[in-house]
C-alpha positions as CSV (number, residue, x, y, z in Angstrom):
1,M,0.0,0.0,0.0
2,E,1.6,3.3,-1.1
3,A,2.1,5.7,1.8
4,E,-0.2,8.6,2.4
5,I,1.8,11.8,2.9
6,I,0.6,14.1,5.7
7,S,1.9,17.6,6.1
8,A,2.6,19.1,9.6
9,D,4.5,22.1,10.9
10,S,6.1,20.4,13.8
11,F,6.7,17.0,15.5
12,I,4.1,17.8,18.1
13,S,1.3,18.6,15.6
14,A,2.3,15.5,13.6
15,F,2.1,13.3,16.7
16,D,-1.2,14.9,17.7
17,D,-2.6,13.8,14.3
18,C,-1.0,10.3,14.8
19,M,-2.6,10.0,18.2
20,R,-6.1,11.0,16.9
21,R,-5.8,8.3,14.2
22,V,-4.5,5.6,16.6
23,E,-7.3,6.3,19.1
24,K,-9.9,5.8,16.4
25,R,-8.5,2.4,15.5
26,K,-10.6,-0.7,15.8
27,I,-8.7,-2.7,18.4
28,D,-7.6,-6.0,16.9
29,L,-4.9,-7.9,18.7
30,G,-4.2,-9.7,15.4
31,K,-3.2,-6.5,13.7
32,R,-0.4,-4.3,14.7
33,T,-0.2,-0.5,14.8
34,V,3.5,0.5,14.5
35,V,4.7,4.1,15.1
36,I,8.2,4.7,13.8
37,V,10.0,7.7,15.3
38,P,13.7,8.9,15.5
39,D,15.6,7.7,18.5
40,K,15.4,11.1,20.3
41,Y,11.5,10.9,20.3
42,T,10.9,7.3,21.6
43,L,10.4,8.3,25.2
44,Y,8.0,11.1,24.3
45,A,6.0,8.9,21.9
46,E,5.8,6.0,24.4
47,R,4.5,8.3,27.1
48,R,1.9,9.9,24.9
49,L,0.7,6.6,23.5
50,F,0.5,4.7,26.8
51,L,-0.5,7.5,29.1
52,G,-4.0,6.1,29.4
53,G,-2.8,2.5,30.0
54,G,-1.3,-0.3,27.9
55,A,-2.1,-1.0,24.3
56,F,-1.1,-4.5,23.3
57,D,-1.7,-3.8,19.6
58,V,0.4,-0.6,19.4
59,E,4.2,-0.4,19.3
60,V,6.7,2.4,19.2
61,V,9.9,1.6,17.3
62,T,12.9,3.3,15.6
63,F,14.3,2.0,12.3
64,S,17.0,0.3,14.3
65,R,14.4,-1.4,16.5
66,L,12.4,-2.4,13.5
67,L,15.5,-4.3,12.2
68,S,15.6,-6.2,15.4
69,K,11.8,-6.9,15.3
70,C,12.5,-8.5,11.9
71,G,14.9,-10.8,13.6
72,V,18.1,-9.3,12.2
73,R,20.8,-8.6,14.9
74,P,24.0,-7.5,13.2
75,R,27.2,-8.4,14.9
76,G,29.4,-5.6,16.2
77,Y,26.7,-3.0,16.5
78,I,28.2,0.3,17.5
79,S,26.0,3.0,19.2
80,R,26.2,6.6,18.3
81,F,28.2,7.3,21.4
82,G,30.7,4.6,20.5
83,A,30.9,5.8,16.9
84,V,31.6,9.4,18.1
85,M,34.4,8.2,20.4
86,L,35.9,6.2,17.6
87,L,35.8,9.2,15.3
88,R,37.3,11.4,18.0
89,K,40.3,9.0,18.1
90,L,40.6,9.1,14.4
91,I,40.5,12.9,14.2
92,G,43.3,13.2,16.9
93,D,44.5,16.8,17.1
94,G,43.4,17.5,13.5
95,E,46.9,17.8,12.0
96,E,45.8,16.1,8.8
97,L,43.0,18.6,8.2
98,K,43.2,21.6,6.0
99,C,40.0,23.5,7.0
100,F,39.0,22.0,10.3
101,D,42.4,21.8,11.9
102,K,41.5,24.3,14.7
103,S,37.9,23.3,15.0
104,A,38.9,19.7,15.6
105,R,40.2,20.5,19.1
106,F,36.8,21.7,20.3
107,I,34.3,19.6,22.3
108,G,31.4,18.6,20.0
109,F,33.4,18.6,16.8
110,A,33.4,14.8,16.5
111,D,29.6,14.7,17.1
112,K,28.9,17.1,14.3
113,I,31.3,15.3,11.9
114,Y,29.8,11.9,12.8
115,D,26.3,13.2,12.0
116,T,27.6,14.5,8.6
117,I,29.4,11.2,7.8
118,A,26.3,9.2,8.8
119,Q,24.1,11.4,6.5
120,L,26.6,10.9,3.7
121,N,26.7,7.1,4.1
122,A,22.9,6.9,4.4
123,S,22.5,8.9,1.2
124,G,25.0,6.8,-0.7
125,V,27.6,9.5,-1.0
126,T,31.0,7.8,-0.9
127,P,34.4,9.3,-0.4
128,E,35.0,8.6,-4.1
129,I,32.1,10.8,-5.0
130,L,33.4,13.5,-2.8
131,S,36.8,13.3,-4.4
132,E,35.2,14.0,-7.8
133,T,33.6,17.2,-6.5
134,D,35.1,20.0,-8.5
135,S,35.0,23.5,-7.0
136,S,36.8,26.7,-7.8
137,D,36.1,27.9,-4.3
138,A,39.3,27.1,-2.3
139,A,37.5,27.1,1.1
140,L,34.8,24.8,-0.1
141,K,37.3,22.4,-1.6
142,A,39.3,22.4,1.7
143,K,36.1,21.5,3.6
144,T,35.1,18.8,1.1
145,D,38.6,17.3,1.3
146,D,38.5,17.2,5.1
147,L,35.1,15.5,5.0
148,R,36.3,13.0,2.5
149,L,39.3,12.2,4.5
150,L,37.4,11.7,7.8
151,Q,34.6,9.7,6.1
152,Q,37.2,7.4,4.5
153,K,39.1,6.9,7.8
154,Y,35.8,6.2,9.6
155,N,34.5,3.8,7.0
156,D,37.9,2.0,6.9
157,A,37.9,1.7,10.7
158,T,34.4,0.2,10.9
159,K,34.4,-2.0,7.8
160,D,33.8,-5.7,8.6
161,K,34.1,-4.8,12.4
162,Y,31.2,-2.6,13.4
163,T,27.7,-1.8,12.2
164,D,26.3,1.7,12.9
165,S,22.9,3.2,12.4
166,S,23.5,4.1,8.7
167,E,24.5,0.5,8.0
168,L,21.4,-0.8,9.8
169,L,19.3,1.2,7.4
170,R,21.0,-0.5,4.4
171,L,20.0,-3.9,5.8
172,L,16.4,-2.9,6.7
173,P,14.5,-3.1,3.4
174,E,15.4,-6.8,2.8
175,A,14.8,-7.6,6.5
176,V,11.3,-6.1,6.3
177,L,10.4,-8.0,3.2
178,N,11.6,-11.3,4.6
179,C,9.6,-11.2,7.8
180,D,6.0,-11.0,8.8
181,Y,6.2,-8.4,11.5
182,L,4.5,-5.7,9.4
183,D,2.1,-8.0,7.6
184,S,-1.3,-6.2,7.5
185,A,0.0,-3.6,10.0
186,V,-0.9,0.1,10.1
187,V,2.4,2.1,10.1
188,Y,3.1,5.8,11.0
189,V,6.5,7.3,10.1
190,L,7.1,10.6,12.0
191,N,9.4,13.5,11.9
192,F,12.7,12.7,10.2
193,D,14.4,16.0,9.4
194,R,15.0,14.7,6.0
195,L,14.4,11.3,4.5
196,T,17.6,9.9,3.0
197,A,17.8,7.4,0.1
198,R,18.0,4.6,2.6
199,H,15.1,5.9,4.7
200,R,13.0,6.0,1.5
201,A,14.1,2.4,0.5
202,A,13.0,1.2,3.9
203,I,9.6,2.9,3.6
204,K,9.1,1.4,0.2
205,A,9.7,-2.1,1.7
206,V,7.2,-1.2,4.5
207,E,4.6,-0.2,1.9
208,Q,4.8,-3.7,0.4
209,K,4.0,-5.4,3.7
210,A,1.7,-3.0,5.6
211,E,-2.0,-2.5,5.1
212,K,-1.7,1.2,5.5
213,V,1.3,3.6,5.8
214,Y,1.3,7.3,6.8
215,V,4.4,9.4,6.4
216,Y,4.5,12.8,8.1
217,D,6.2,15.6,6.1
218,V,7.2,18.0,8.8
């Protein structure tokens, strides 16, 4: 079932709409209602959904949890915190960097770079693609070169050893299609700042299994 796109101006308004739809459902313990949210919203979503008591037919998951629900448990999973710590070690004092050599010493730099690398990997943008980027702007080229270097170092350090969130997304479409967790389910996908190519591939797989899919465009 192709997803229905619902526009909203914030996560709260999107979740309010989701709650109204969930509350109107016909309770059927043989049919799941699955609400997919980013990791940072899981506690909020669970509190809102279960404030009035338990709901055995409703579940809150993230894309990572969805992979687990489908029975896939990759070896060597590395959390965001672990990935940031690894990247901080790879960055060192930033002596290899052209543009970010001074920024590399600040607290929080590794967090921001990890988010960028994860977004690049999730979007299928490889270090090779970055190396082909041609720019007459020297500052932009220096930034791109630094990102390419750090992405390559991170990818090399994790290859065949660790699985992070962006790699989980790569595995998700096949996992969804090969399990019955979402068969005939009603699924809500809420408030991702931007849907990457891998997010969209996962949603396409969900559409093939679920009875109804709602995707909120916030």
